[in-house]
N, C-alpha and C positions, 0 to 999 in steps of 0.2 A: 120565203120570209118576207114580211111586209113592213119591216120597220120604217121604211122611208115614208110611209103614210103618216106616221106619228112624228117622225123626226126627219124632215126633208133633207136630202143630200144637198149640200151647198152647190149651187150652179157655178161652173167655171165660166169665165168670160171667154166667149168663142167668137171668132171672126165670122163674117157672113158666109165665106166659102165653106168653113167647117160645118156651120149650121145647115147649109144647103146640102152638104154631103150626108149629114145625119138624116135630114128630111127625105132625101132620095133613098137612102138605105131603109128607112122606115116604110116607105111606100112599097119598095121592092120586096121586103121581107114580111110585111104584114104585122110588124111589131111597132108599138107606139114609139114616137121619137123620144118621149120622156124615159122609157125603159132603156133605149139605146144610150141616151146621155148618161144614165146612172151606170150602165155597164162599162162605158168608156172611162168614166170618172173612177170607178172601182179599180179598173185595170191599171190606172195611173198612180193611185195613191195607196192602195192596200199593200201591206207587207206580204212576203211569201207565206208566212204562217196564216195570216188572215185570209189570203186568197185560197189556201188549201181548204178552209171551211166552205167557201163557195163551191169549189170543185167537189167536195164531199157531198154537198146537197145535190149537185147535178148527178152525181153517181147514184144516189138513191132513186132519182127519177128514171135514170137509164136502166136500173135493175128492176124497175116495176114495183118498188116498195109502196105499200098501200098509202093513199093520201092521208088517212087518219094518223098513221104512224109518223109520216113526215111532218104533219101539222103539230103533233105533240112535241116532236124534237124542236121544231122552229119556235114554238111557244116558250120552251125552256130557254132557248138562246135569246129570244126577245126580252124575257124577264131579266136575264143576266145583263144584257145591254142597258136596259132601263135602270137597273140597280147601280151600274157603274156611272151612268149619267147623273143620277140623283145624288150619288155620293153621301148616302145617309149614315154610313158607318165606316169604320176602318176597313172592314171586310164586307163590301156591299154584296158580294156573291153569297154570303152566308144566309141572306134572307130569301134567296130564290128557291122555292120548293113547289111551284105549281106550273105545269104538271111535272117538270123535271128540274132538279137542281143543276147548276152548270156542269159539275163533274159528271153527273149521269148523262147530261146532254152530249158532252164531248165523248164519253165512252160509247154512247149509243151511235154517235156519228162514226166513230172508229169501227165499231163492230158492223155497222151497216155497210161501210165501205168494203170491209172484208167479205161481207155477205154478197155484195155485188160481184166480186171476183168469183166467188163460189158459184153464183148463179150462172155467170158467163161460161164457166167450165162445164157446168151441168148441161147447158144448152149445146155446147160444142160436142160433147160426148155423143149426142144423138143427132149429129149433123153429118151431111154428106157433101162431097165435092160437086162441082158443077158437072163434071163428066159423069158421075154416078147419077145425078139428078136427070141428066139428059137421057141416060139409058133407062131410068125408071119411068120417065114420062113419054119417051119416044120423040122428044123435041130436040132441036139443035142447042148446042151450048150457047151460041150467039143469041138465040131467042130467049133463053133463060136469063142471060146477062142483061138483055134489054129490059126484061120484066123487073129484074132486081133494081136497075137504075131508075125505073119509073115508079118504084115503090110498090109494085104488085107482088113481089116475092120478098121474103125475109132472108137475110144473110148476115153472118157474123164474120168479121175479118180475123184470120189467124195467120200472123206473119204476112206472107205475100199471096195468100189464097183466101177466097171467099168460101164459107161453109154454110150450107143450107139446112135448116132443121128439117128432118125427114118427114115429120108428121104433116107438113103443109102440102104434101103431094098425095095424089090419089090416081093411080094409073087407070082406074075404071071409069073415070069421067073425062069428057072432052077437054083436051088441053093439059090434063094431068095435075091441075092445081085446084085446091079446095075452093069451092064456089063461095063468093062473098069475102074472100080473104083481104083483098086490097081495100074494100070499103070499110071493113072492120079496123084495119090498121090505121086508116086515115081518121076514123072516128076516135080512136084512142089517143092520137096525138103524141105517141111515145116514140122513142128511138127504136130501131130494129131489135135491140136487146130487150128493151122494156116490153115491146109488143110481143116478142116471142115468149118472154117470161109470163106475161098475162095470159096468153093463149094456152100455155102448157100447165098452168097451176089449177087445181080443183077450185071451183067457185061454189059457194053456198047457194047462190041464186040459181045455179044450174044443177041442183041435186048433187053437189060435191063432185061434179065431173069437170075435167079440164075443158075449156071451150072448144079446143080442136076436136075433141071426141064428138061433140054435138055437130060440128061441121061435117065430119065423116058420116054422121047419121042424117045428113041433109036438113038439119034443124038450124039453118043459117039465120033465120029471122030472130030467134031467141038470143043468139050470140050477138048479133048486130044491135039489138035493142039494149043489151047490157053494156056493150062497148060505148054506145052513144050516151048512156046514163052515167057511166064512169069515166067518160072521156077526160083527158088531161090537158086539153087545149086551153091556153090562157084566155 
């Protein structure tokens, strides 16, 4: 959501040491200092209920919900906020109807959060343990864990265990991992859950096939091009 562009968040007075810490964090993370300042300010002043909206929006990204759907939801929320600020009527939310009215926006947010949980469970159902992945690929568990930590393998946490989506492995190729996977994940700029969801869902641009199917067919360039086009990096 980009409401701060039209309605800037008031800057808190910060001492030089805090400003320096934010600048250092911005440099280390590659995130603008202004974004970090807004995030810190939000964490300090938003109520629990308000912060749940932020968490819900993050859950949509984690689940790999399409950008256009997230944009429609955010526009509904932006319109609701603007109506409240303008206070043009006793019930300012009543005027919000493009593209979603506030109730629809909040309902969409709730259902999208529920959808993200379902997506995660779906991915976990077709996932295997690191021991099973090691047996499938002929590699050591330590080697696979190193790849996971380096972002070259996708894994989802279930309690105290990492689970690896099975389709990212191909025992018939050297190393046992789909070629181009790490570059595709990096291009998407999504969390492991979001990237796994993106790779496992049919894509109209790929003849309604999931991207991982094309990777198994050695059509890596097509998938990589689409990942770069639809990348979610800020």
